[in-house]
C-alpha positions as CSV (number, residue, x, y, z in Angstrom):
1,M,151.8,-177.9,-93.5
2,L,151.4,-174.5,-91.8
3,L,148.0,-173.0,-92.6
4,G,147.1,-169.6,-94.0
5,T,150.5,-168.5,-95.3
6,I,151.0,-165.4,-97.4
7,G,152.7,-166.4,-100.6
8,S,155.9,-168.6,-100.6
9,P,158.9,-166.5,-99.9
10,V,162.1,-167.4,-101.7
11,L,164.8,-168.4,-99.4
12,A,168.5,-167.6,-99.7
13,D,171.0,-170.4,-99.7
14,D,171.7,-169.9,-96.0
15,P,169.1,-167.4,-94.6
16,S,170.0,-168.3,-91.0
17,A,173.4,-166.8,-91.6
18,L,171.8,-163.6,-92.9
19,V,169.7,-163.5,-89.7
20,H,172.7,-163.8,-87.5
21,Q,174.6,-161.2,-89.5
22,Q,171.8,-158.7,-89.3
23,T,171.3,-159.4,-85.6
24,Q,174.9,-158.7,-84.9
25,E,175.2,-155.7,-87.1
26,S,172.3,-153.5,-88.2
27,A,169.8,-154.7,-85.7
28,A,171.9,-154.6,-82.5
29,I,169.8,-152.0,-80.9
30,P,171.3,-150.9,-77.5
31,A,169.3,-151.7,-74.4
32,D,168.9,-148.0,-73.6
33,A,168.1,-146.8,-77.2
34,G,164.8,-145.4,-78.3
35,S,163.1,-142.1,-78.0
36,L,159.6,-140.7,-78.9
37,T,159.5,-136.9,-78.9
38,R,156.8,-134.4,-79.6
39,E,157.5,-130.9,-80.9
40,Q,155.0,-128.1,-81.8
41,N,156.0,-125.4,-84.2
42,P,155.2,-122.1,-82.4
43,K,154.5,-120.3,-85.6
44,T,152.4,-122.8,-87.6
45,G,151.0,-125.0,-84.8
46,D,152.1,-128.1,-86.7
47,V,153.0,-131.0,-84.4
48,T,155.9,-133.4,-85.2
49,I,156.3,-136.7,-83.4
50,T,159.6,-138.6,-84.0
51,F,160.6,-142.1,-83.2
52,D,164.3,-142.6,-83.0
53,T,165.7,-146.2,-82.7
54,G,169.2,-145.1,-81.9
55,V,170.7,-147.2,-84.8
56,A,171.3,-146.5,-88.5
57,L,168.5,-147.8,-90.7
58,D,168.7,-148.6,-94.4
59,Q,167.7,-145.3,-95.9
60,A,166.9,-146.6,-99.4
61,E,164.5,-149.2,-98.0
62,L,163.0,-147.0,-95.3
63,G,162.6,-144.1,-97.8
64,R,160.8,-146.5,-100.2
65,L,158.4,-147.6,-97.6
66,V,157.7,-144.1,-96.4
67,G,157.1,-142.9,-99.9
68,E,154.8,-145.8,-100.6
69,T,152.8,-145.2,-97.4
70,Q,152.5,-141.5,-98.0
71,A,151.2,-141.9,-101.5
72,K,148.7,-144.7,-100.9
73,N,145.8,-142.4,-99.8
74,D,144.9,-138.7,-99.9
75,R,144.8,-138.7,-96.1
76,L,147.7,-140.2,-94.2
77,S,145.7,-141.8,-91.4
78,D,143.6,-143.7,-93.9
79,T,146.6,-145.8,-94.9
80,F,147.5,-146.5,-91.3
81,K,143.9,-147.5,-90.6
82,Q,143.8,-149.9,-93.5
83,D,147.0,-151.7,-92.3
84,F,145.7,-152.0,-88.7
85,E,142.3,-153.3,-89.8
86,A,143.9,-155.9,-92.1
87,H,146.1,-157.3,-89.3
88,K,144.0,-157.5,-86.2
89,L,145.3,-159.5,-83.2
90,D,143.2,-161.1,-80.5
91,I,144.0,-158.4,-77.9
92,P,142.1,-155.6,-76.3
93,H,142.1,-152.4,-78.5
94,N,143.1,-154.3,-81.6
95,G,142.6,-152.9,-85.1
96,T,141.4,-149.3,-85.2
97,D,139.7,-149.0,-81.8
98,Q,139.6,-145.4,-80.5
99,W,140.6,-144.1,-83.9
100,V,141.0,-140.5,-84.9
101,D,141.5,-139.3,-88.5
102,F,144.3,-136.9,-89.4
103,D,146.5,-135.9,-92.3
104,G,150.2,-135.4,-92.2
105,T,153.6,-135.9,-93.7
106,L,155.7,-139.0,-93.0
107,T,159.5,-138.6,-93.1
108,A,162.4,-141.1,-92.9
109,T,165.2,-140.1,-90.6
110,P,168.7,-141.7,-90.4
111,T,167.6,-143.7,-87.3
112,G,163.8,-143.7,-87.4
113,I,160.5,-142.1,-88.5
114,S,158.8,-138.7,-88.0
115,I,155.2,-137.7,-88.6
116,T,154.2,-134.1,-88.9
117,I,150.5,-133.3,-88.4
118,P,149.2,-130.0,-89.6
119,S,147.7,-127.6,-87.1
120,A,144.3,-127.9,-88.7
121,D,144.1,-131.5,-87.5
122,V,145.6,-131.0,-84.1
123,R,143.3,-131.2,-81.1
124,A,143.8,-130.2,-77.5
125,E,141.7,-133.1,-75.9
126,A,143.7,-135.7,-74.0
127,S,141.7,-138.5,-75.8
128,W,143.0,-137.2,-79.2
129,W,146.6,-137.2,-78.0
130,Q,146.2,-140.7,-76.6
131,S,145.1,-142.0,-79.9
132,I,147.8,-140.1,-81.8
133,V,150.6,-141.3,-79.6
134,A,149.4,-144.9,-79.8
135,T,148.9,-144.8,-83.6
136,V,152.3,-143.0,-84.3
137,A,154.2,-145.5,-82.1
138,G,152.4,-148.4,-83.9
139,V,153.1,-147.0,-87.4
140,A,156.8,-146.3,-86.5
141,T,157.1,-149.9,-85.2
142,N,155.5,-151.2,-88.4
143,L,157.9,-149.4,-90.7
144,V,161.1,-150.0,-88.7
145,V,160.3,-153.7,-88.4
146,R,159.6,-153.9,-92.2
147,T,162.8,-152.1,-93.0
148,L,164.9,-154.5,-90.9
149,C,163.0,-157.6,-92.0
150,I,163.5,-156.8,-95.7
151,G,167.1,-156.1,-95.0
152,L,167.3,-159.7,-93.9
153,Q,165.8,-161.1,-97.0
154,P,164.5,-158.8,-99.8
155,E,162.3,-161.6,-101.3
156,W,160.2,-161.5,-98.1
157,V,158.6,-158.2,-98.9
158,I,155.0,-159.4,-98.6
159,A,155.7,-161.4,-95.4
160,C,157.7,-158.5,-93.9
161,A,154.7,-156.2,-94.5
162,A,152.5,-158.6,-92.4
163,I,155.2,-158.9,-89.7
164,G,155.5,-155.1,-89.4
165,A,151.7,-154.6,-89.4
166,F,151.0,-157.3,-86.7
167,T,153.8,-155.9,-84.5
168,G,152.7,-152.3,-84.9
169,G,149.2,-153.3,-84.1
170,M,150.3,-155.0,-80.9
171,V,152.2,-151.9,-79.8
172,R,149.3,-149.6,-80.6
173,G,146.9,-151.8,-78.6
174,T,149.2,-152.1,-75.7
175,I,149.6,-148.3,-75.4
176,L,145.8,-147.8,-75.5
177,Q,145.5,-150.4,-72.8
178,G,147.9,-148.4,-70.7
179,F,145.9,-145.2,-71.2
180,D,142.7,-146.9,-70.0
181,G,144.3,-148.8,-67.2
182,T,143.6,-152.4,-68.5
183,L,147.2,-153.6,-69.0
184,K,147.6,-157.2,-68.1
185,D,150.3,-159.9,-68.4
186,G,151.7,-159.8,-71.9
187,K,152.9,-163.4,-72.1
188,A,149.7,-164.7,-73.8
189,W,149.8,-161.8,-76.2
190,A,153.4,-162.6,-77.1
191,N,152.3,-166.1,-78.1
192,T,149.5,-164.6,-80.1
193,L,151.9,-162.3,-81.9
194,I,154.4,-165.0,-82.7
195,S,151.7,-167.4,-83.9
196,S,150.4,-164.7,-86.3
197,L,153.9,-164.0,-87.6
198,A,154.5,-167.7,-88.3
199,L,151.2,-167.9,-90.1
200,A,152.0,-164.9,-92.2
201,V,155.4,-166.0,-93.5
202,G,154.8,-169.8,-93.8
203,A,156.5,-172.8,-92.2
204,A,159.5,-172.9,-94.6
205,A,160.5,-169.2,-94.1
206,W,159.8,-169.4,-90.4
207,E,162.1,-172.4,-89.8
208,A,164.7,-171.2,-92.3
209,G,165.5,-167.9,-90.4
210,V,162.5,-165.8,-89.5
211,N,162.1,-167.6,-86.2
212,V,165.7,-166.7,-85.3
213,W,165.0,-163.1,-86.4
214,A,161.9,-163.0,-84.2
215,R,163.8,-164.4,-81.3
216,D,167.0,-162.3,-81.5
217,T,166.1,-159.1,-83.4
218,L,162.4,-158.3,-82.9
219,P,162.8,-158.0,-79.1
220,G,165.4,-155.3,-79.5
221,I,163.0,-153.3,-81.6
222,L,160.3,-153.7,-79.0
223,Q,162.7,-152.8,-76.3
224,A,163.5,-149.5,-78.2
225,I,159.8,-148.8,-78.5
226,G,159.3,-149.4,-74.8
227,N,162.3,-147.1,-74.0
228,A,160.8,-144.5,-76.3
229,V,157.4,-144.6,-74.6
230,V,159.1,-144.3,-71.1
231,N,161.1,-141.3,-72.3
232,L,158.0,-139.7,-73.7
233,S,156.3,-140.0,-70.4
234,R,158.8,-137.7,-68.8
235,S,157.7,-134.8,-71.0
236,M,154.0,-135.7,-71.1
237,A,153.4,-134.2,-67.6
238,N,153.9,-130.8,-69.1
239,W,151.1,-131.1,-71.7
240,L,148.8,-133.9,-70.4
241,G,149.4,-133.9,-66.7
242,E,151.0,-136.2,-64.1
243,Q,148.3,-138.9,-64.3
244,W,148.7,-139.5,-68.0
245,S,152.5,-139.3,-67.7
246,A,152.5,-142.1,-65.1
247,L,150.2,-144.3,-67.2
248,V,152.5,-143.9,-70.2
249,R,155.5,-144.8,-68.2
250,T,153.8,-147.9,-67.0
251,T,152.9,-148.8,-70.6
252,G,156.5,-148.3,-71.8
253,E,157.7,-150.6,-69.0
254,A,155.1,-153.2,-70.1
255,I,156.3,-153.1,-73.7
256,R,159.9,-153.7,-72.5
257,D,158.7,-156.7,-70.6
258,F,156.7,-157.8,-73.6
259,A,160.0,-157.8,-75.6
260,R,161.3,-160.5,-73.4
261,Y,158.1,-162.5,-73.7
262,V,158.3,-162.3,-77.5
263,A,161.9,-163.7,-77.4
264,D,160.7,-166.6,-75.2
265,A,157.6,-167.2,-77.4
266,A,159.7,-167.3,-80.6
267,R,162.2,-169.7,-78.9
268,N,159.4,-172.1,-77.9
269,F,157.0,-171.9,-80.8
270,E,156.7,-175.0,-83.0
271,V,155.1,-175.5,-86.4
272,V,153.9,-178.6,-88.1
273,P,156.6,-179.7,-90.6
274,S,155.3,-179.6,-94.2
275,N,157.0,-182.8,-95.2
276,V,156.2,-185.0,-92.2
277,Q,152.9,-186.8,-91.5
278,P,152.0,-188.4,-88.2
279,P,151.7,-192.2,-88.1
280,P,148.1,-193.5,-88.3
281,P,146.5,-194.4,-85.0
282,G,147.4,-197.9,-83.9
283,K,150.3,-198.2,-86.4
284,P,154.0,-198.7,-85.7
285,G,155.4,-196.0,-83.6
286,G,154.1,-197.1,-80.2
287,P,153.3,-194.6,-77.4
288,A,155.9,-192.2,-78.6
289,G,154.3,-192.1,-82.1
290,E,150.8,-191.6,-80.6
291,L,152.1,-188.8,-78.4
292,R,153.7,-187.1,-81.3
293,E,150.5,-187.4,-83.3
294,A,148.5,-185.8,-80.5
295,R,151.0,-183.0,-80.3
296,M,150.7,-182.3,-84.0
297,R,146.9,-182.3,-83.8
298,E,147.2,-179.8,-81.0
299,L,149.5,-177.6,-83.0
300,Q,147.2,-177.8,-86.0
301,Q,144.2,-176.7,-83.9
302,Q,146.2,-173.8,-82.4
303,L,147.1,-172.6,-85.9
304,E,143.5,-172.9,-87.1
305,A,142.3,-171.0,-84.0
306,A,144.8,-168.2,-84.7
307,M,143.5,-168.0,-88.3
308,R,139.9,-167.7,-87.1
309,Q,141.0,-164.9,-84.7
310,Q,142.4,-163.0,-87.7
311,G,139.1,-163.6,-89.7
312,A,140.8,-165.8,-92.3
313,A,139.8,-169.3,-93.2
314,P,142.4,-172.1,-93.2
315,T,143.4,-173.3,-96.6
316,G,144.0,-176.9,-95.6
């Protein structure tokens, strides 16, 4: 069985059909979609950062998630911090590295998310803006991914929360890496992300449709995030300088590449079937059976390693 699952999501009669329907309709994010904009109110000094996916999102579900997130703590950033801390990935700048606290108002838009930070919490330092841009992009990714995931299968609420948080954490970490010049090949991190998602939802849900969603829909969301970061870099030169603008553009391009790696990782990822046991050593099955047993042991070890990276103990 797949280790460390979160609950046991109830599956629809044909969840794979729902995946394909969502991929073709509500989650068909255009290749050039996505923007991340920053506006400062000249009278109040409040700053609003908006992520726009370019496609219509389920307003009832997105509004529910926004309201739930806003009400969870007195200070908005505390809720974000808790989500990132609970869903760390084995990548540089995971969790809440380089964190800054802030209050604010979270708002659902027809095609995305906006966060308004009051002037009292706004700082002029480049390091503050770097953390804010990374955090807002990660949070926006989290909420958009959750909205689309729940649209696929409402019963997967708990699993979708983990999928959104892991993906948002990956985006935040990647952007911080871009700022400090440590970006590297994202292929290994794509495998880490997909392994974490599979562990979060469980083998049954993964094989019944989440794998297809991760392969066909999630990359489009990441592509939109990458586009948004690239578009943001064009305006950053005016308020953070050319150097930071160039780093942010490189980061956006890396996230777009990462989207392709995620599709490949989801396509190639295997899980140990819950209803199949490997043949005992030396029993019928011959070389092919022994090879299959070795492969299953390897997969089990990979899953246990992924759980240890997340700080959770395998459940057997």
